[in-house]
C-alpha positions as CSV (number, residue, x, y, z in Angstrom):
1,M,-0.2,0.1,0.1
2,M,2.9,2.3,0.7
3,R,4.6,1.7,-2.4
4,Y,0.9,2.8,-4.4
5,R,0.6,5.9,-2.0
6,L,3.8,7.2,-3.1
7,L,3.0,6.4,-6.8
8,V,0.1,8.4,-6.6
9,S,1.5,11.6,-4.5
10,L,3.9,11.8,-7.3
11,V,1.0,11.9,-9.8
12,A,-0.8,14.4,-7.3
13,G,1.7,16.4,-7.8
14,M,1.8,16.6,-11.9
15,V,-1.9,17.1,-11.7
16,L,-0.7,20.6,-10.1
17,I,1.7,21.3,-11.8
18,R,-1.0,20.5,-15.0
19,H,-4.3,21.0,-13.5
20,G,-4.4,23.8,-10.3
21,R,-5.7,22.2,-7.5
22,G,-9.1,21.1,-8.3
23,R,-8.0,17.4,-9.1
24,L,-6.6,17.6,-5.6
25,L,-9.8,18.8,-4.0
26,A,-12.9,17.1,-3.1
27,P,-15.8,18.2,-4.8
28,P,-17.8,19.9,-2.0
29,A,-21.7,18.3,-1.8
30,P,-25.0,19.8,-1.9
31,A,-26.5,20.5,1.6
32,D,-28.9,18.0,2.8
33,A,-27.7,15.3,0.1
34,P,-29.6,11.8,0.1
35,P,-27.3,8.9,0.4
36,R,-25.7,8.5,-2.8
37,V,-24.1,6.2,-5.2
38,W,-20.7,7.3,-6.8
39,L,-20.4,5.7,-10.1
40,H,-17.4,6.8,-11.8
41,G,-16.0,6.8,-15.7
42,A,-13.0,8.0,-17.3
43,S,-14.5,10.2,-19.7
44,N,-17.2,11.0,-22.4
45,G,-17.8,7.4,-24.3
46,E,-17.9,5.8,-20.5
47,L,-20.2,7.8,-19.3
48,A,-22.2,7.5,-22.6
49,S,-22.6,4.2,-22.6
50,V,-23.8,3.4,-19.5
51,R,-26.7,6.3,-19.6
52,P,-29.3,4.1,-20.5
53,I,-28.1,1.5,-17.6
54,L,-28.2,4.7,-15.0
55,M,-31.3,6.2,-16.3
56,Q,-33.1,2.6,-15.1
57,L,-31.4,3.0,-11.9
58,I,-32.4,6.1,-11.0
59,A,-36.4,5.0,-11.7
60,A,-36.1,1.7,-9.9
61,R,-34.4,3.9,-6.6
62,P,-35.4,7.0,-6.8
63,D,-34.5,7.3,-3.0
64,L,-30.8,7.1,-3.8
65,G,-29.3,10.3,-5.4
66,W,-26.1,10.0,-8.0
67,L,-22.7,11.5,-7.7
68,V,-21.7,11.0,-11.1
69,T,-17.3,11.5,-12.0
70,S,-15.1,11.7,-14.6
71,N,-11.6,12.2,-15.4
72,T,-12.3,15.0,-18.0
73,E,-14.3,18.4,-17.5
74,S,-16.1,17.4,-21.2
75,A,-17.8,14.5,-19.4
76,R,-18.9,16.2,-17.0
77,D,-20.2,18.9,-18.8
78,M,-22.1,16.2,-20.7
79,V,-23.4,15.0,-17.8
80,R,-24.5,17.7,-16.4
81,A,-26.0,18.6,-19.6
82,W,-28.3,15.4,-19.5
83,S,-30.4,16.9,-16.3
84,L,-30.9,13.5,-15.2
85,P,-32.8,14.1,-11.9
86,G,-31.0,13.3,-8.3
87,V,-27.7,13.6,-10.5
88,E,-24.0,15.0,-9.9
89,A,-21.9,15.3,-11.8
90,E,-18.4,16.2,-11.0
91,V,-14.2,15.8,-11.9
92,A,-13.3,12.8,-9.9
93,P,-10.5,13.7,-7.7
94,V,-6.8,12.0,-7.5
95,D,-7.0,9.1,-5.6
96,L,-5.5,10.3,-2.4
97,R,-7.0,8.5,0.6
98,R,-8.1,11.7,2.3
99,L,-9.7,12.8,-0.9
100,S,-11.4,9.2,-1.5
101,R,-12.8,9.5,2.3
102,K,-13.9,12.6,2.4
103,V,-15.7,12.1,-0.6
104,M,-17.5,9.1,0.9
105,Q,-18.5,11.3,3.8
106,D,-19.4,14.6,2.6
107,W,-21.5,12.6,-0.2
108,R,-23.1,10.3,2.2
109,I,-22.2,7.1,-0.8
110,V,-23.6,4.0,0.2
111,A,-22.3,2.3,-2.6
112,H,-19.3,2.4,-5.8
113,I,-19.4,1.6,-9.2
114,T,-16.5,2.0,-11.6
115,L,-16.3,1.4,-14.6
116,E,-14.1,-0.5,-17.6
117,A,-10.5,0.1,-16.9
118,E,-11.1,2.4,-13.9
119,L,-10.8,0.8,-10.6
120,W,-9.0,3.3,-8.0
121,P,-7.4,1.4,-4.9
122,H,-8.7,4.0,-2.1
123,R,-12.1,4.2,-3.1
124,V,-12.7,1.0,-3.2
125,M,-10.7,0.6,0.1
126,T,-12.7,4.0,2.2
127,C,-15.9,3.4,0.6
128,K,-17.8,1.5,3.4
129,G,-20.8,-0.2,1.1
130,P,-20.9,-2.4,-2.1
131,V,-18.0,-2.1,-4.9
132,L,-19.3,-2.8,-8.4
133,W,-17.5,-2.8,-11.5
134,L,-19.3,-3.2,-14.6
135,G,-18.2,-3.7,-18.0
136,A,-14.4,-4.3,-15.8
137,R,-11.8,-4.2,-18.9
138,M,-8.1,-5.7,-17.7
139,S,-5.6,-5.8,-20.5
140,A,-2.6,-8.1,-20.1
141,A,0.0,-5.3,-19.2
142,T,-2.8,-4.0,-16.4
143,A,-2.6,-7.4,-14.8
144,R,1.1,-7.1,-14.2
145,G,0.9,-4.0,-12.9
146,W,-1.6,-4.9,-10.8
147,A,0.3,-7.9,-10.0
148,R,3.2,-5.5,-9.3
149,L,1.3,-4.2,-6.3
150,G,1.6,-7.2,-4.1
151,T,-0.7,-7.8,-1.3
152,L,-2.3,-4.7,-2.1
153,A,-4.1,-6.3,-5.4
154,G,-5.5,-8.9,-3.5
155,R,-6.9,-6.5,-0.7
156,V,-8.3,-4.7,-3.9
157,V,-9.7,-7.3,-5.6
158,K,-11.2,-9.2,-2.0
159,R,-13.5,-5.5,-1.5
160,I,-15.3,-5.3,-4.4
161,G,-18.8,-7.5,-4.5
162,W,-19.3,-7.6,-7.9
163,V,-18.0,-7.8,-11.6
164,S,-19.1,-7.9,-14.7
165,P,-15.5,-8.5,-17.2
166,Q,-15.8,-6.8,-20.5
167,D,-14.3,-10.0,-22.2
168,E,-13.0,-13.4,-21.1
169,A,-10.0,-12.9,-21.1
170,S,-10.5,-10.0,-18.5
171,R,-12.1,-12.6,-16.4
172,D,-9.5,-14.9,-16.2
173,R,-7.2,-12.4,-15.2
174,M,-8.9,-11.3,-12.7
175,L,-9.9,-14.2,-11.2
176,K,-5.7,-14.5,-11.4
177,L,-5.0,-12.2,-9.5
178,G,-7.8,-13.7,-6.5
179,L,-11.4,-12.2,-7.3
180,P,-13.5,-14.4,-6.0
181,E,-15.8,-16.8,-8.4
182,A,-18.7,-15.7,-6.6
183,A,-18.5,-12.2,-7.4
184,M,-18.1,-12.9,-11.1
185,G,-21.0,-11.9,-13.3
186,P,-22.1,-12.3,-16.9
187,V,-19.9,-10.8,-19.7
188,V,-21.1,-7.3,-20.3
189,D,-19.7,-4.5,-23.0
190,L,-20.6,-0.9,-21.5
191,K,-20.3,0.5,-25.1
192,A,-22.5,-2.0,-27.0
193,F,-25.6,-0.4,-24.8
194,Y,-24.6,3.0,-26.3
195,D,-28.4,4.7,-27.4
196,A,-27.2,6.5,-31.1
197,P,-29.0,10.6,-29.7
198,G,-31.9,11.5,-31.7
199,V,-29.4,14.3,-33.6
200,E,-29.5,15.9,-36.5
201,A,-26.8,15.9,-39.5
202,P,-26.1,19.8,-39.8
203,E,-26.7,21.3,-42.8
204,G,-24.8,20.9,-45.8
205,L,-23.6,17.4,-45.1
206,I,-25.1,14.8,-47.1
207,R,-25.0,11.3,-45.5
208,E,-24.4,9.3,-49.1
209,S,-21.0,11.4,-50.2
210,C,-19.6,12.2,-46.6
211,W,-17.4,10.1,-44.7
212,L,-15.3,10.8,-41.5
213,A,-12.3,9.8,-40.0
214,A,-13.3,9.7,-36.5
215,S,-10.9,10.3,-34.0
216,T,-7.3,10.5,-35.7
217,H,-4.2,10.5,-34.2
218,D,-1.0,11.5,-35.1
219,G,0.8,9.7,-38.4
220,E,-3.3,8.8,-39.7
221,E,-4.1,12.5,-41.3
222,Q,-1.9,12.0,-44.0
223,T,-3.1,8.5,-45.3
224,V,-6.4,9.6,-44.4
225,L,-6.0,12.9,-46.9
226,Q,-4.0,10.7,-49.4
227,A,-7.1,8.0,-49.3
228,H,-9.6,11.1,-50.0
229,R,-7.6,12.6,-52.8
230,A,-7.1,9.3,-54.3
231,A,-11.0,8.5,-53.8
232,R,-12.5,11.5,-55.4
233,Q,-10.8,10.2,-58.7
234,R,-14.1,7.9,-58.6
235,E,-16.5,10.2,-56.1
236,P,-15.7,14.2,-57.5
237,D,-18.7,15.0,-54.9
238,L,-17.4,13.3,-51.7
239,R,-16.0,14.8,-49.0
240,L,-14.5,14.2,-45.6
241,V,-15.0,15.2,-42.2
242,L,-12.0,14.9,-40.0
243,A,-12.5,14.6,-36.6
244,P,-9.1,15.0,-34.5
245,R,-8.7,13.0,-31.1
246,H,-6.8,16.3,-30.0
247,P,-8.6,19.1,-30.8
248,R,-5.2,21.0,-29.8
249,R,-3.9,19.8,-33.5
250,A,-6.2,21.4,-35.2
251,P,-3.2,24.0,-36.6
252,E,-1.2,21.3,-37.4
253,I,-4.0,19.1,-39.3
254,R,-5.2,22.5,-41.1
255,A,-2.0,23.0,-42.9
256,M,-1.6,19.2,-43.4
257,I,-5.1,19.6,-45.4
258,E,-3.7,22.8,-47.7
259,A,-0.4,21.3,-48.5
260,A,-2.5,18.3,-49.7
261,G,-4.1,21.1,-52.1
262,L,-7.5,20.6,-50.6
263,S,-9.6,23.7,-49.2
264,A,-10.7,23.6,-45.7
265,G,-13.5,24.8,-43.8
266,Q,-13.0,24.4,-39.5
267,R,-15.7,24.0,-36.9
268,S,-13.4,26.1,-34.4
269,R,-13.8,29.5,-36.9
270,G,-17.6,28.9,-37.3
271,D,-17.1,27.7,-40.5
272,R,-20.0,25.5,-42.0
273,P,-19.9,22.1,-42.5
274,E,-19.9,23.0,-46.9
275,V,-17.4,24.9,-46.3
276,G,-14.1,22.9,-48.3
277,D,-13.0,20.0,-49.7
278,V,-12.5,18.6,-45.8
279,Y,-14.2,19.9,-42.6
280,L,-11.9,20.0,-39.6
281,A,-14.1,19.2,-37.3
282,D,-11.9,20.6,-34.0
283,T,-14.2,20.5,-31.2
284,M,-15.3,18.4,-28.2
285,G,-18.3,16.7,-27.8
286,E,-19.9,17.0,-31.2
287,M,-18.9,13.5,-32.5
288,P,-22.9,12.4,-32.8
289,L,-23.6,15.6,-34.9
290,W,-20.4,14.0,-37.2
291,Y,-21.9,10.5,-37.3
292,A,-25.3,11.5,-38.1
293,G,-23.8,13.0,-41.0
294,C,-21.6,10.8,-42.7
295,G,-22.3,7.2,-44.1
296,R,-18.8,5.9,-44.1
297,V,-16.9,6.4,-40.7
298,F,-13.0,5.4,-40.3
299,V,-12.4,4.2,-37.1
300,A,-9.1,5.6,-36.4
301,G,-6.9,5.1,-33.9
302,S,-6.2,1.9,-35.9
303,L,-3.6,2.9,-38.2
304,T,-0.9,3.7,-35.6
305,D,0.0,2.1,-32.3
306,R,-3.6,2.9,-30.0
307,G,-5.2,-0.1,-30.1
308,G,-8.1,1.5,-31.8
309,H,-11.5,3.4,-30.7
310,T,-14.6,2.3,-30.3
311,P,-16.6,0.8,-33.5
312,Y,-20.2,1.2,-31.1
313,E,-21.3,4.5,-31.7
314,P,-20.7,5.0,-35.6
315,A,-22.4,1.9,-35.6
316,A,-25.1,2.7,-33.7
317,F,-26.0,5.6,-36.2
318,G,-26.0,2.8,-39.1
319,A,-22.3,3.8,-40.3
320,A,-20.7,1.4,-42.8
321,L,-17.0,0.4,-40.7
322,I,-13.4,0.6,-41.9
323,H,-10.6,0.4,-39.7
324,G,-6.7,-0.1,-39.2
325,P,-5.0,-3.7,-38.2
326,D,-4.1,-2.7,-34.7
327,L,-7.7,-3.1,-32.4
328,R,-6.6,-4.6,-29.5
329,N,-8.6,-2.4,-27.2
330,F,-11.6,-3.4,-29.0
331,R,-10.8,-7.3,-30.2
332,A,-14.2,-8.6,-29.1
333,A,-16.0,-6.1,-30.9
334,Y,-14.4,-6.2,-34.4
335,D,-14.0,-10.0,-34.4
336,R,-17.8,-9.8,-34.3
337,L,-17.4,-7.5,-36.9
338,E,-15.0,-9.6,-39.0
339,A,-17.3,-12.8,-38.5
340,A,-20.1,-11.2,-39.7
341,S,-18.0,-9.4,-43.1
342,A,-19.7,-6.1,-41.2
343,A,-16.5,-4.0,-41.6
344,L,-13.5,-3.7,-43.5
345,C,-10.0,-3.5,-42.4
346,I,-7.0,-1.8,-44.5
347,T,-3.6,-1.0,-43.7
348,D,-2.4,2.3,-45.9
349,A,-4.5,4.9,-48.0
350,E,-4.6,3.4,-51.5
351,E,-6.4,0.3,-49.1
352,L,-8.5,3.0,-47.5
353,A,-9.6,4.7,-51.0
354,K,-10.7,1.5,-52.5
355,A,-12.8,0.9,-49.4
356,L,-14.6,4.0,-49.5
357,N,-15.6,3.5,-53.4
358,A,-16.8,0.3,-52.5
359,L,-19.1,1.2,-49.8
360,R,-20.8,3.8,-51.6
361,S,-23.1,1.9,-53.0
362,R,-24.1,-0.2,-50.3
363,Q,-22.9,1.7,-46.7
364,Q,-26.9,1.3,-46.1
365,A,-26.5,-2.8,-45.6
366,A,-23.4,-2.5,-44.5
367,G,-24.4,-0.3,-41.9
368,Q,-26.9,-2.2,-40.7
369,A,-24.8,-5.4,-40.7
370,A,-22.5,-3.7,-38.3
371,R,-25.4,-2.9,-36.2
372,I,-26.4,-6.5,-35.7
373,A,-23.2,-7.7,-35.3
374,L,-22.7,-5.7,-32.4
375,R,-25.5,-5.9,-30.2
376,P,-25.7,-6.4,-26.4
377,E,-24.6,-10.2,-25.3
378,T,-26.5,-9.2,-22.4
379,D,-29.5,-7.6,-22.3
380,L,-30.2,-4.0,-21.0
381,K,-32.5,-5.3,-18.4
382,T,-30.8,-8.2,-17.2
383,V,-27.7,-6.1,-16.5
384,C,-29.8,-3.3,-14.1
385,D,-31.5,-6.2,-12.3
386,L,-28.2,-7.5,-11.4
387,L,-27.0,-4.0,-10.4
388,L,-30.0,-3.5,-8.5
389,Q,-29.8,-6.4,-6.2
390,K,-26.5,-5.4,-4.8
391,L,-27.6,-1.9,-4.1
392,P,-28.0,-1.1,-0.2
393,N,-31.6,0.7,1.0
394,A,-30.4,4.0,1.6
């Protein structure tokens, strides 16, 4: 435990330098707060995926309040915009023992639900109620890291009352760390519950002739732009929406677009979506707009050493899917897509251009195939019923 405390203290110093004191303070609790469940997810994707579950739990247990935290301000703001009854959204404090204990006390936390890879020892150890791990993901590297924590790992996993692993590989790794078999629930991939919001495509985007490069990283934009130029030789009306993972890279990416001989519109500058050969979507929290407006989606993070991003969100919008070879973050999901021939894998700009052209005439059928392939393995009602059984009385 001492090794972990030293590590977290070092992280706290880095957080102070980069973000100020905000994450080194416990979020203030409202006066007369009811007993609450603390629900934590890393960022927008995790919390957007759990929203259908959260809504059912709120309806079933109106006596409980909810503290929903994330590691980013954009995810906090997203949850606040939902305006769900009894829900307070905050940025999570660093996992220092004193901060975790203060949140538990001030917010009257009676249970803690954490999502996917977000397992924080001090939160687990200071929660007096049940700790539930939903859609739990543990990679081989993460399992090795936990094993190096020695007895701390065993103490933490023994405090977890119920786990729904994201996949069988995660399940096996958790059992090897000492998680009791009795605490193991069904396989649940939270992102399969993603419910596409009812947004309309922005004016100026024609779904049949627009494609999206979603959450691109450094090293991928050049490939995307080369593919776009090549694909336009067969589809002169083809337009690209380029949404980088990190909007701060927008100046660099705009320079690439112009160097490729393409004109650019830019969201952050107030340009309308019909402006330019390429529309640079360099804002946070607007990805549903681009999914709604583009019938073909290249899921980025898969051409470089990033492990790939979620296919669930574009599939929920009925988009035809294209991806690169590095898919380790969502291996099970992409295996299902491959088995159903519901996505195309590419390795370079030439293959990406060919995939775009090939999908023009069948993007609706390809999108429907992806949506079917990624249906949840465990239905929503079953997951909610299991969680409700574990939540204590207020």
